[in-house]
Structure formats: C-alpha cells, structure tokens
All heavy atoms as a GROMACS GRO file, in nm:
protein
  578
    1MET      N    1   8.432   9.502  12.411
    1MET     CA    2   8.570   9.522  12.371
    1MET      C    3   8.596   9.464  12.232
    1MET      O    4   8.654   9.531  12.148
    1MET     CB    5   8.661   9.457  12.476
    1MET     CG    6   8.805   9.466  12.445
    1MET     SD    7   8.863   9.627  12.492
    1MET     CE    8   9.035   9.602  12.478
    2ILE      N    9   8.551   9.343  12.209
    2ILE     CA   10   8.571   9.280  12.078
    2ILE      C   11   8.493   9.356  11.972
    2ILE      O   12   8.540   9.376  11.861
    2ILE     CB   13   8.532   9.131  12.082
    2ILE    CG1   14   8.631   9.056  12.171
    2ILE    CG2   15   8.531   9.070  11.943
    2ILE    CD1   16   8.595   8.912  12.196
    3GLY      N   17   8.373   9.401  12.007
    3GLY     CA   18   8.293   9.480  11.913
    3GLY      C   19   8.362   9.609  11.875
    3GLY      O   20   8.360   9.650  11.759
    4SER      N   21   8.427   9.675  11.971
    4SER     CA   22   8.499   9.799  11.942
    4SER      C   23   8.618   9.773  11.851
    4SER      O   24   8.648   9.854  11.762
    4SER     CB   25   8.549   9.862  12.072
    4SER     OG   26   8.441   9.903  12.150
    5ILE      N   27   8.684   9.661  11.869
    5ILE     CA   28   8.796   9.626  11.783
    5ILE      C   29   8.748   9.601  11.641
    5ILE      O   30   8.809   9.650  11.544
    5ILE     CB   31   8.872   9.503  11.839
    5ILE    CG1   32   8.942   9.543  11.970
    5ILE    CG2   33   8.973   9.450  11.738
    5ILE    CD1   34   9.003   9.426  12.045
    6ILE      N   35   8.639   9.529  11.628
    6ILE     CA   36   8.584   9.501  11.494
    6ILE      C   37   8.541   9.631  11.427
    6ILE      O   38   8.569   9.653  11.309
    6ILE     CB   39   8.469   9.400  11.503
    6ILE    CG1   40   8.524   9.262  11.545
    6ILE    CG2   41   8.394   9.389  11.371
    6ILE    CD1   42   8.417   9.162  11.581
    7ILE      N   43   8.473   9.717  11.501
    7ILE     CA   44   8.431   9.846  11.446
    7ILE      C   45   8.554   9.929  11.407
    7ILE      O   46   8.555   9.995  11.303
    7ILE     CB   47   8.341   9.922  11.546
    7ILE    CG1   48   8.204   9.855  11.551
    7ILE    CG2   49   8.326  10.069  11.506
    7ILE    CD1   50   8.111   9.911  11.655
    8GLY      N   51   8.659   9.924  11.488
    8GLY     CA   52   8.782   9.997  11.456
    8GLY      C   53   8.846   9.949  11.328
    8GLY      O   54   8.891  10.028  11.245
    9ILE      N   55   8.851   9.818  11.307
    9ILE     CA   56   8.909   9.762  11.185
    9ILE      C   57   8.827   9.805  11.064
    9ILE      O   58   8.881   9.851  10.962
    9ILE     CB   59   8.920   9.609  11.194
    9ILE    CG1   60   9.024   9.570  11.298
    9ILE    CG2   61   8.956   9.549  11.057
    9ILE    CD1   62   9.026   9.422  11.330
   10ILE      N   63   8.696   9.790  11.075
   10ILE     CA   64   8.608   9.827  10.964
   10ILE      C   65   8.619   9.976  10.935
   10ILE      O   66   8.626  10.018  10.819
   10ILE     CB   67   8.462   9.787  10.994
   10ILE    CG1   68   8.451   9.634  10.998
   10ILE    CG2   69   8.367   9.844  10.889
   10ILE    CD1   70   8.319   9.583  11.050
   11ALA      N   71   8.622  10.059  11.040
   11ALA     CA   72   8.633  10.203  11.020
   11ALA      C   73   8.764  10.240  10.954
   11ALA      O   74   8.768  10.325  10.864
   11ALA     CB   75   8.620  10.276  11.155
   12GLY      N   76   8.873  10.178  10.994
   12GLY     CA   77   9.002  10.204  10.931
   12GLY      C   78   9.003  10.166  10.784
   12GLY      O   79   9.054  10.240  10.700
   13LEU      N   80   8.945  10.051  10.752
   13LEU     CA   81   8.938  10.007  10.612
   13LEU      C   82   8.852  10.102  10.529
   13LEU      O   83   8.889  10.141  10.418
   13LEU     CB   84   8.881   9.866  10.605
   13LEU     CG   85   8.972   9.753  10.651
   13LEU    CD1   86   8.895   9.622  10.658
   13LEU    CD2   87   9.092   9.740  10.560
   14LEU      N   88   8.735  10.140  10.582
   14LEU     CA   89   8.647  10.230  10.509
   14LEU      C   90   8.710  10.368  10.490
   14LEU      O   91   8.696  10.429  10.384
   14LEU     CB   92   8.512  10.243  10.581
   14LEU     CG   93   8.422  10.120  10.576
   14LEU    CD1   94   8.299  10.141  10.664
   14LEU    CD2   95   8.381  10.088  10.434
   15ALA      N   96   8.778  10.417  10.592
   15ALA     CA   97   8.843  10.547  10.581
   15ALA      C   98   8.950  10.544  10.472
   15ALA      O   99   8.964  10.640  10.396
   15ALA     CB  100   8.903  10.588  10.715
   16CYS      N  101   9.025  10.434  10.463
   16CYS     CA  102   9.126  10.422  10.357
   16CYS      C  103   9.060  10.423  10.220
   16CYS      O  104   9.110  10.484  10.126
   16CYS     CB  105   9.206  10.293  10.375
   16CYS     SG  106   9.324  10.300  10.509
   17LYS      N  107   8.947  10.355  10.207
   17LYS     CA  108   8.875  10.352  10.080
   17LYS      C  109   8.821  10.489  10.043
   17LYS      O  110   8.830  10.532   9.928
   17LYS     CB  111   8.759  10.252  10.085
   17LYS     CG  112   8.799  10.110  10.107
   17LYS     CD  113   8.870  10.054   9.987
   17LYS     CE  114   8.901   9.909  10.014
   17LYS     NZ  115   8.992   9.854   9.917
   18PHE      N  116   8.764  10.562  10.140
   18PHE     CA  117   8.705  10.692  10.114
   18PHE      C  118   8.809  10.797  10.077
   18PHE      O  119   8.782  10.887   9.999
   18PHE     CB  120   8.624  10.742  10.233
   18PHE     CG  121   8.496  10.667  10.256
   18PHE    CD1  122   8.446  10.650  10.383
   18PHE    CD2  123   8.424  10.614  10.151
   18PHE    CE1  124   8.328  10.581  10.406
   18PHE    CE2  125   8.306  10.545  10.170
   18PHE     CZ  126   8.258  10.528  10.299
   19THR      N  127   8.927  10.787  10.136
   19THR     CA  128   9.030  10.887  10.109
   19THR      C  129   9.122  10.847   9.994
   19THR      O  130   9.209  10.925   9.956
   19THR     CB  131   9.116  10.913  10.234
   19THR    OG1  132   9.178  10.790  10.274
   19THR    CG2  133   9.034  10.970  10.346
   20GLY      N  134   9.104  10.729   9.939
   20GLY     CA  135   9.185  10.684   9.827
   20GLY      C  136   9.322  10.636   9.868
   20GLY      O  137   9.409  10.616   9.785
   21SER      N  138   9.344  10.614   9.997
   21SER     CA  139   9.472  10.562  10.045
   21SER      C  140   9.473  10.411  10.032
   21SER      O  141   9.369  10.347  10.037
   21SER     CB  142   9.494  10.600  10.192
   21SER     OG  143   9.490  10.739  10.209
   22GLU      N  144   9.594  10.356  10.019
   22GLU     CA  145   9.602  10.211  10.017
   22GLU      C  146   9.586  10.157  10.158
   22GLU      O  147   9.610  10.227  10.255
   22GLU     CB  148   9.737  10.165   9.958
   22GLU     CG  149   9.857  10.193  10.043
   22GLU     CD  150   9.911  10.336  10.028
   22GLU    OE1  151   9.867  10.410   9.941
   22GLU    OE2  152   9.998  10.371  10.108
   23SER      N  153   9.543  10.033  10.168
   23SER     CA  154   9.524   9.970  10.298
   23SER      C  155   9.659   9.959  10.367
   23SER      O  156   9.759   9.921  10.307
   23SER     CB  157   9.461   9.832  10.280
   23SER     OG  158   9.444   9.773  10.406
   24LYS      N  159   9.663   9.995  10.492
   24LYS     CA  160   9.787   9.998  10.568
   24LYS      C  161   9.814   9.869  10.643
   24LYS      O  162   9.914   9.856  10.708
   24LYS     CB  163   9.782  10.113  10.668
   24LYS     CG  164   9.738  10.245  10.613
   24LYS     CD  165   9.855  10.319  10.554
   24LYS     CE  166   9.814  10.459  10.521
   24LYS     NZ  167   9.814  10.491  10.382
   25GLY      N  168   9.724   9.774  10.639
   25GLY     CA  169   9.738   9.652  10.716
   25GLY      C  170   9.639   9.651  10.830
   25GLY      O  171   9.589   9.756  10.873
   26CYS      N  172   9.611   9.534  10.881
   26CYS     CA  173   9.506   9.517  10.980
   26CYS      C  174   9.534   9.596  11.108
   26CYS      O  175   9.446   9.663  11.160
   26CYS     CB  176   9.489   9.369  11.010
   26CYS     SG  177   9.348   9.333  11.115
   27PHE      N  178   9.656   9.590  11.160
   27PHE     CA  179   9.685   9.656  11.287
   27PHE      C  180   9.685   9.808  11.272
   27PHE      O  181   9.637   9.879  11.360
   27PHE     CB  182   9.818   9.608  11.345
   27PHE     CG  183   9.812   9.467  11.393
   27PHE    CD1  184   9.883   9.368  11.329
   27PHE    CD2  185   9.732   9.432  11.501
   27PHE    CE1  186   9.877   9.237  11.373
   27PHE    CE2  187   9.724   9.302  11.545
   27PHE     CZ  188   9.797   9.204  11.481
   28ILE      N  189   9.734   9.858  11.161
   28ILE     CA  190   9.733  10.003  11.138
   28ILE      C  191   9.589  10.050  11.119
   28ILE      O  192   9.549  10.154  11.171
   28ILE     CB  193   9.820  10.041  11.018
   28ILE    CG1  194   9.966  10.000  11.041
   28ILE    CG2  195   9.810  10.190  10.987
   28ILE    CD1  196  10.031  10.064  11.161
   29ASN      N  197   9.508   9.972  11.044
   29ASN     CA  198   9.368  10.008  11.026
   29ASN      C  199   9.294  10.005  11.159
   29ASN      O  200   9.208  10.089  11.185
   29ASN     CB  201   9.300   9.914  10.926
   29ASN     CG  202   9.340   9.943  10.784
   29ASN    OD1  203   9.384  10.052  10.751
   29ASN    ND2  204   9.327   9.845  10.699
   30LEU      N  205   9.325   9.907  11.244
   30LEU     CA  206   9.264   9.900  11.378
   30LEU      C  207   9.300  10.025  11.457
   30LEU      O  208   9.213  10.091  11.514
   30LEU     CB  209   9.311   9.775  11.450
   30LEU     CG  210   9.280   9.766  11.599
   30LEU    CD1  211   9.130   9.762  11.621
   30LEU    CD2  212   9.346   9.647  11.661
   31PHE      N  213   9.427  10.058  11.459
   31PHE     CA  214   9.472  10.177  11.533
   31PHE      C  215   9.407  10.302  11.477
   31PHE      O  216   9.358  10.386  11.552
   31PHE     CB  217   9.626  10.188  11.526
   31PHE     CG  218   9.679  10.308  11.595
   31PHE    CD1  219   9.682  10.316  11.733
   31PHE    CD2  220   9.725  10.417  11.522
   31PHE    CE1  221   9.731  10.428  11.798
   31PHE    CE2  222   9.774  10.530  11.584
   31PHE     CZ  223   9.777  10.536  11.723
   32LEU      N  224   9.406  10.313  11.345
   32LEU     CA  225   9.345  10.429  11.280
   32LEU      C  226   9.196  10.439  11.314
   32LEU      O  227   9.145  10.546  11.342
   32LEU     CB  228   9.365  10.420  11.129
   32LEU     CG  229   9.308  10.531  11.044
   32LEU    CD1  230   9.377  10.663  11.077
   32LEU    CD2  231   9.326  10.498  10.897
   33GLY      N  232   9.126  10.326  11.312
   33GLY     CA  233   8.983  10.326  11.345
   33GLY      C  234   8.957  10.362  11.490
   33GLY      O  235   8.864  10.438  11.520
   34LEU      N  236   9.039  10.312  11.581
   34LEU     CA  237   9.019  10.341  11.723
   34LEU      C  238   9.050  10.487  11.754
   34LEU      O  239   8.973  10.555  11.823
   34LEU     CB  240   9.106  10.249  11.809
   34LEU     CG  241   9.068  10.101  11.806
   34LEU    CD1  242   9.168  10.019  11.885
   34LEU    CD2  243   8.928  10.080  11.858
   35VAL      N  244   9.162  10.536  11.702
   35VAL     CA  245   9.196  10.677  11.724
   35VAL      C  246   9.096  10.767  11.651
   35VAL      O  247   9.054  10.870  11.704
   35VAL     CB  248   9.341  10.706  11.678
   35VAL    CG1  249   9.373  10.855  11.683
   35VAL    CG2  250   9.439  10.628  11.764
   36GLY      N  251   9.057  10.725  11.531
   36GLY     CA  252   8.957  10.802  11.456
   36GLY      C  253   8.824  10.806  11.529
   36GLY      O  254   8.754  10.908  11.525
   37GLY      N  255   8.787  10.698  11.596
   37GLY     CA  256   8.664  10.697  11.674
   37GLY      C  257   8.668  10.797  11.788
   37GLY      O  258   8.572  10.870  11.813
   38ALA      N  259   8.782  10.802  11.857
   38ALA     CA  260   8.797  10.898  11.966
   38ALA      C  261   8.798  11.041  11.912
   38ALA      O  262   8.732  11.130  11.966
   38ALA     CB  263   8.926  10.870  12.043
   39PHE      N  264   8.872  11.062  11.802
   39PHE     CA  265   8.878  11.196  11.742
   39PHE      C  266   8.741  11.238  11.688
   39PHE      O  267   8.697  11.351  11.709
   39PHE     CB  268   8.982  11.197  11.630
   39PHE     CG  269   8.993  11.328  11.558
   39PHE    CD1  270   9.040  11.441  11.622
   39PHE    CD2  271   8.955  11.339  11.425
   39PHE    CE1  272   9.050  11.562  11.556
   39PHE    CE2  273   8.964  11.458  11.358
   39PHE     CZ  274   9.011  11.571  11.424
   40GLY      N  275   8.673  11.146  11.620
   40GLY     CA  276   8.540  11.175  11.567
   40GLY      C  277   8.440  11.203  11.678
   40GLY      O  278   8.357  11.294  11.666
   41GLY      N  279   8.446  11.127  11.786
   41GLY     CA  280   8.358  11.152  11.900
   41GLY      C  281   8.382  11.288  11.962
   41GLY      O  282   8.287  11.360  11.996
   42TRP      N  283   8.509  11.325  11.976
   42TRP     CA  284   8.542  11.457  12.030
   42TRP      C  285   8.494  11.566  11.934
   42TRP      O  286   8.432  11.664  11.977
   42TRP     CB  287   8.693  11.468  12.050
   42TRP     CG  288   8.735  11.606  12.090
   42TRP    CD1  289   8.729  11.661  12.214
   42TRP    CD2  290   8.784  11.708  12.002
   42TRP    NE1  291   8.773  11.792  12.210
   42TRP    CE2  292   8.808  11.823  12.080
   42TRP    CE3  293   8.811  11.713  11.866
   42TRP    CZ2  294   8.857  11.940  12.026
   42TRP    CZ3  295   8.861  11.830  11.813
   42TRP    CH2  296   8.883  11.942  11.892
   43LEU      N  297   8.521  11.549  11.805
   43LEU     CA  298   8.484  11.650  11.706
   43LEU      C  299   8.332  11.666  11.699
   43LEU      O  300   8.281  11.778  11.698
   43LEU     CB  301   8.540  11.612  11.568
   43LEU     CG  302   8.512  11.711  11.456
   43LEU    CD1  303   8.581  11.844  11.484
   43LEU    CD2  304   8.559  11.652  11.324
   44PHE      N  305   8.260  11.555  11.694
   44PHE     CA  306   8.113  11.562  11.689
   44PHE      C  307   8.059  11.630  11.814
   44PHE      O  308   7.962  11.706  11.808
   44PHE     CB  309   8.052  11.424  11.673
   44PHE     CG  310   8.057  11.370  11.532
   44PHE    CD1  311   8.131  11.432  11.432
   44PHE    CD2  312   7.987  11.257  11.499
   44PHE    CE1  313   8.135  11.382  11.304
   44PHE    CE2  314   7.989  11.206  11.370
   44PHE     CZ  315   8.063  11.269  11.272
   45GLY      N  316   8.119  11.602  11.930
   45GLY     CA  317   8.077  11.666  12.054
   45GLY      C  318   8.098  11.817  12.049
   45GLY      O  319   8.012  11.894  12.095
   46GLN      N  320   8.212  11.860  11.993
   46GLN     CA  321   8.240  12.003  11.981
   46GLN      C  322   8.143  12.072  11.886
   46GLN      O  323   8.110  12.188  11.904
   46GLN     CB  324   8.384  12.025  11.933
   46GLN     CG  325   8.489  11.979  12.029
   46GLN     CD  326   8.485  12.055  12.160
   46GLN    OE1  327   8.481  12.178  12.161
   46GLN    NE2  328   8.485  11.983  12.269
   47LEU      N  329   8.100  11.999  11.783
   47LEU     CA  330   8.008  12.056  11.685
   47LEU      C  331   7.861  12.040  11.724
   47LEU      O  332   7.773  12.088  11.654
   47LEU     CB  333   8.031  11.990  11.548
   47LEU     CG  334   8.168  12.014  11.485
   47LEU    CD1  335   8.183  11.930  11.359
   47LEU    CD2  336   8.189  12.161  11.456
   48GLY      N  337   7.835  11.970  11.835
   48GLY     CA  338   7.697  11.950  11.879
   48GLY      C  339   7.622  11.844  11.799
   48GLY      O  340   7.500  11.846  11.796
   49ILE      N  341   7.696  11.754  11.735
   49ILE     CA  342   7.634  11.648  11.656
   49ILE      C  343   7.624  11.523  11.744
   49ILE      O  344   7.722  11.478  11.800
   49ILE     CB  345   7.719  11.616  11.531
   49ILE    CG1  346   7.729  11.740  11.443
   49ILE    CG2  347   7.660  11.498  11.454
   49ILE    CD1  348   7.829  11.727  11.329
   50HIS      N  349   7.503  11.469  11.755
   50HIS     CA  350   7.480  11.350  11.836
   50HIS      C  351   7.410  11.246  11.751
   50HIS      O  352   7.296  11.264  11.710
   50HIS     CB  353   7.396  11.384  11.959
   50HIS     CG  354   7.458  11.490  12.045
   50HIS    ND1  355   7.567  11.466  12.125
   50HIS    CD2  356   7.430  11.622  12.060
   50HIS    CE1  357   7.602  11.576  12.187
   50HIS    NE2  358   7.519  11.675  12.148
   51LEU      N  359   7.482  11.138  11.722
   51LEU     CA  360   7.425  11.028  11.645
   51LEU      C  361   7.353  10.931  11.738
   51LEU      O  362   7.376  10.930  11.859
   51LEU     CB  363   7.535  10.956  11.567
   51LEU     CG  364   7.611  11.040  11.466
   51LEU    CD1  365   7.722  10.957  11.402
   51LEU    CD2  366   7.519  11.094  11.359
   52ASN      N  367   7.269  10.849  11.680
   52ASN     CA  368   7.200  10.748  11.760
   52ASN      C  369   7.302  10.653  11.822
   52ASN      O  370   7.399  10.614  11.758
   52ASN     CB  371   7.104  10.667  11.671
   52ASN     CG  372   6.988  10.750  11.623
   52ASN    OD1  373   6.948  10.846  11.688
   52ASN    ND2  374   6.934  10.714  11.509
   53PRO      N  375   7.279  10.617  11.948
   53PRO     CA  376   7.372  10.523  12.012
   53PRO      C  377   7.362  10.387  11.944
   53PRO      O  378   7.259  10.351  11.887
   53PRO     CB  379   7.326  10.518  12.157
   53PRO     CG  380   7.185  10.566  12.156
   53PRO     CD  381   7.172  10.657  12.037
   54GLY      N  382   7.466  10.312  11.950
   54GLY     CA  383   7.469  10.181  11.888
   54GLY      C  384   7.587  10.169  11.794
   54GLY      O  385   7.663  10.263  11.773
   55TRP      N  386   7.600  10.053  11.736
   55TRP     CA  387   7.719  10.026  11.655
   55TRP      C  388   7.721  10.106  11.525
   55TRP      O  389   7.829  10.141  11.477
   55TRP     CB  390   7.734   9.877  11.628
   55TRP     CG  391   7.630   9.817  11.538
   55TRP    CD1  392   7.510   9.765  11.573
   55TRP    CD2  393   7.639   9.805  11.396
   55TRP    NE1  394   7.443   9.722  11.463
   55TRP    CE2  395   7.520   9.744  11.352
   55TRP    CE3  396   7.734   9.840  11.302
   55TRP    CZ2  397   7.495   9.718  11.218
   55TRP    CZ3  398   7.709   9.812  11.169
   55TRP    CH2  399   7.591   9.752  11.128
   56ILE      N  400   7.605  10.140  11.469
   56ILE     CA  401   7.605  10.219  11.345
   56ILE      C  402   7.655  10.361  11.372
   56ILE      O  403   7.737  10.414  11.297
   56ILE     CB  404   7.464  10.220  11.281
   56ILE    CG1  405   7.428  10.081  11.233
   56ILE    CG2  406   7.459  10.320  11.166
   56ILE    CD1  407   7.289  10.066  11.177
   57GLY      N  408   7.609  10.422  11.480
   57GLY     CA  409   7.658  10.555  11.517
   57GLY      C  410   7.806  10.554  11.548
   57GLY      O  411   7.880  10.646  11.510
   58GLU      N  412   7.853  10.449  11.618
   58GLU     CA  413   7.996  10.437  11.648
   58GLU      C  414   8.077  10.421  11.520
   58GLU      O  415   8.184  10.480  11.506
   58GLU     CB  416   8.021  10.317  11.739
   58GLU     CG  417   7.971  10.336  11.880
   58GLU     CD  418   7.994  10.212  11.965
   58GLU    OE1  419   8.078  10.127  11.926
   58GLU    OE2  420   7.929  10.200  12.069
   59LEU      N  421   8.026  10.341  11.426
   59LEU     CA  422   8.096  10.319  11.301
   59LEU      C  423   8.106  10.447  11.220
   59LEU      O  424   8.212  10.482  11.168
   59LEU     CB  425   8.028  10.208  11.220
   59LEU     CG  426   8.095  10.172  11.088
   59LEU    CD1  427   8.236  10.119  11.111
   59LEU    CD2  428   8.011  10.070  11.013
   60ILE      N  429   7.996  10.521  11.210
   60ILE     CA  430   7.997  10.648  11.136
   60ILE      C  431   8.095  10.746  11.200
   60ILE      O  432   8.174  10.810  11.130
   60ILE     CB  433   7.855  10.708  11.128
   60ILE    CG1  434   7.765  10.619  11.040
   60ILE    CG2  435   7.859  10.851  11.074
   60ILE    CD1  436   7.618  10.655  11.048
   61THR      N  437   8.091  10.757  11.330
   61THR     CA  438   8.181  10.846  11.402
   61THR      C  439   8.326  10.808  11.379
   61THR      O  440   8.412  10.893  11.350
   61THR     CB  441   8.150  10.845  11.552
   61THR    OG1  442   8.013  10.885  11.571
   61THR    CG2  443   8.241  10.938  11.629
   62ALA      N  444   8.357  10.678  11.388
   62ALA     CA  445   8.494  10.631  11.370
   62ALA      C  446   8.542  10.651  11.227
   62ALA      O  447   8.656  10.689  11.204
   62ALA     CB  448   8.505  10.484  11.411
   63VAL      N  449   8.456  10.625  11.129
   63VAL     CA  450   8.495  10.643  10.989
   63VAL      C  451   8.522  10.790  10.959
   63VAL      O  452   8.623  10.824  10.895
   63VAL     CB  453   8.387  10.587  10.893
   63VAL    CG1  454   8.413  10.629  10.751
   63VAL    CG2  455   8.382  10.435  10.903
   64VAL      N  456   8.435  10.879  11.005
   64VAL     CA  457   8.456  11.022  10.982
   64VAL      C  458   8.585  11.068  11.049
   64VAL      O  459   8.667  11.137  10.988
   64VAL     CB  460   8.335  11.105  11.032
   64VAL    CG1  461   8.366  11.253  11.034
   64VAL    CG2  462   8.213  11.076  10.947
   65GLY      N  463   8.606  11.028  11.174
   65GLY     CA  464   8.728  11.067  11.245
   65GLY      C  465   8.853  11.011  11.179
   65GLY      O  466   8.953  11.082  11.161
   66ALA      N  467   8.850  10.884  11.139
   66ALA     CA  468   8.966  10.822  11.075
   66ALA      C  469   8.994  10.884  10.938
   66ALA      O  470   9.109  10.907  10.902
   66ALA     CB  471   8.945  10.671  11.062
   67ALA      N  472   8.888  10.913  10.862
   67ALA     CA  473   8.906  10.976  10.731
   67ALA      C  474   8.967  11.116  10.747
   67ALA      O  475   9.055  11.154  10.669
   67ALA     CB  476   8.773  10.984  10.657
   68LEU      N  477   8.922  11.190  10.846
   68LEU     CA  478   8.980  11.323  10.870
   68LEU      C  479   9.127  11.313  10.911
   68LEU      O  480   9.210  11.391  10.865
   68LEU     CB  481   8.901  11.398  10.977
   68LEU     CG  482   8.768  11.456  10.932
   68LEU    CD1  483   8.690  11.510  11.050
   68LEU    CD2  484   8.790  11.565  10.829
   69LEU      N  485   9.158  11.216  10.996
   69LEU     CA  486   9.297  11.196  11.036
   69LEU      C  487   9.384  11.158  10.917
   69LEU      O  488   9.497  11.207  10.902
   69LEU     CB  489   9.308  11.091  11.146
   69LEU     CG  490   9.259  11.131  11.284
   69LEU    CD1  491   9.268  11.014  11.380
   69LEU    CD2  492   9.340  11.248  11.336
   70LEU      N  493   9.334  11.070  10.830
   70LEU     CA  494   9.408  11.032  10.710
   70LEU      C  495   9.429  11.152  10.619
   70LEU      O  496   9.538  11.171  10.563
   70LEU     CB  497   9.333  10.923  10.633
   70LEU     CG  498   9.373  10.780  10.658
   70LEU    CD1  499   9.281  10.685  10.583
   70LEU    CD2  500   9.516  10.755  10.620
   71TRP      N  501   9.328  11.232  10.602
   71TRP     CA  502   9.338  11.350  10.518
   71TRP      C  503   9.444  11.446  10.573
   71TRP      O  504   9.528  11.497  10.499
   71TRP     CB  505   9.202  11.419  10.507
   71TRP     CG  506   9.204  11.540  10.421
   71TRP    CD1  507   9.204  11.545  10.285
   71TRP    CD2  508   9.208  11.676  10.466
   71TRP    NE1  509   9.207  11.675  10.243
   71TRP    CE2  510   9.209  11.758  10.351
   71TRP    CE3  511   9.209  11.735  10.592
   71TRP    CZ2  512   9.213  11.896  10.359
   71TRP    CZ3  513   9.213  11.874  10.599
   71TRP    CH2  514   9.214  11.951  10.485
   72ILE      N  515   9.439  11.470  10.705
   72ILE     CA  516   9.537  11.557  10.768
   72ILE      C  517   9.677  11.500  10.751
   72ILE      O  518   9.772  11.571  10.718
   72ILE     CB  519   9.502  11.580  10.918
   72ILE    CG1  520   9.374  11.662  10.930
   72ILE    CG2  521   9.618  11.646  10.992
   72ILE    CD1  522   9.315  11.665  11.069
   73TRP      N  523   9.692  11.369  10.774
   73TRP     CA  524   9.822  11.303  10.764
   73TRP      C  525   9.876  11.316  10.621
   73TRP      O  526   9.995  11.346  10.601
   73TRP     CB  527   9.810  11.157  10.803
   73TRP     CG  528   9.938  11.082  10.786
   73TRP    CD1  529   9.968  10.992  10.689
   73TRP    CD2  530  10.053  11.091  10.870
   73TRP    NE1  531  10.094  10.944  10.706
   73TRP    CE2  532  10.150  11.004  10.816
   73TRP    CE3  533  10.084  11.163  10.982
   73TRP    CZ2  534  10.275  10.988  10.874
   73TRP    CZ3  535  10.211  11.147  11.040
   73TRP    CH2  536  10.303  11.060  10.984
   74ASN      N  537   9.792  11.295  10.521
   74ASN     CA  538   9.835  11.305  10.382
   74ASN      C  539   9.874  11.449  10.346
   74ASN      O  540   9.966  11.470  10.267
   74ASN     CB  541   9.727  11.254  10.286
   74ASN     CG  542   9.712  11.103  10.293
   74ASN    OD1  543   9.808  11.033  10.325
   74ASN    ND2  544   9.595  11.054  10.263
   75LYS      N  545   9.806  11.548  10.401
   75LYS     CA  546   9.840  11.688  10.376
   75LYS      C  547   9.975  11.723  10.441
   75LYS      O  548  10.054  11.799  10.384
   75LYS     CB  549   9.732  11.783  10.429
   75LYS     CG  550   9.604  11.777  10.352
   75LYS     CD  551   9.626  11.822  10.209
   75LYS     CE  552   9.501  11.815  10.129
   75LYS     NZ  553   9.522  11.842   9.987
   76ILE      N  554  10.001  11.670  10.557
   76ILE     CA  555  10.128  11.697  10.625
   76ILE      C  556  10.244  11.633  10.549
   76ILE      O  557  10.350  11.693  10.535
   76ILE     CB  558  10.123  11.646  10.772
   76ILE    CG1  559  10.028  11.732  10.854
   76ILE    CG2  560  10.262  11.645  10.834
   76ILE    CD1  561  10.001  11.678  10.992
   77ARG      N  562  10.222  11.512  10.501
   77ARG     CA  563  10.328  11.438  10.432
   77ARG      C  564  10.358  11.493  10.294
   77ARG      O  565  10.467  11.470  10.242
   77ARG     CB  566  10.292  11.291  10.422
   77ARG     CG  567  10.295  11.222  10.556
   77ARG     CD  568  10.269  11.076  10.545
   77ARG     NE  569  10.368  11.012  10.458
   77ARG     CZ  570  10.346  10.901  10.391
   77ARG    NH1  571  10.228  10.843  10.401
   77ARG    NH2  572  10.439  10.848  10.317
   78SER      N  573  10.267  11.564  10.231
   78SER     CA  574  10.293  11.611  10.094
   78SER      C  575  10.337  11.755  10.089
   78SER      O  576  10.364  11.822  10.175
   78SER     CB  577  10.170  11.596  10.007
   78SER     OG  578  10.057  11.657  10.063
   0.00000   0.00000   0.00000
C-alpha cells in the first residue's frame, strides 16, 4: 500500500513534468498518479501491452496513464 502511494506520487510528478503542467501539489499528484495507474493499466490491457511485473512496470504504466489524463484534461479546459 505504501509502495503504491509512493509510486502514485512519483507518477503524478513525472506526468506533470512530461506534459509541461505545473505541479498541482502532493495530494493532487498522488490522486493523478493513482487514477493514471488504473487508467494506464486498463489502456495497456486493451492494447495488449504487458510490461514486466514490478515497481518499474507499475511506474511506467502510471506515468503514461497520468500523462494521458493530464493531456485530455488540458484539451478539455482550453
């Protein structure tokens, strides 16, 4: 559980950096990373992409999912 929270925070921070968004704060980054992880896992499953199990695969999945969510959110807001 603590590992998932840490991965979520890191994923949220990295997604903000990759998309050029400003950091939203620790709790928003945590939420973004956790939701992004679930979204990325679902998306990768739909596309037939399977990463190696472990924290690196979880981090990549969460960052990709969070970055896509940020991109979608920014497109909706503009």
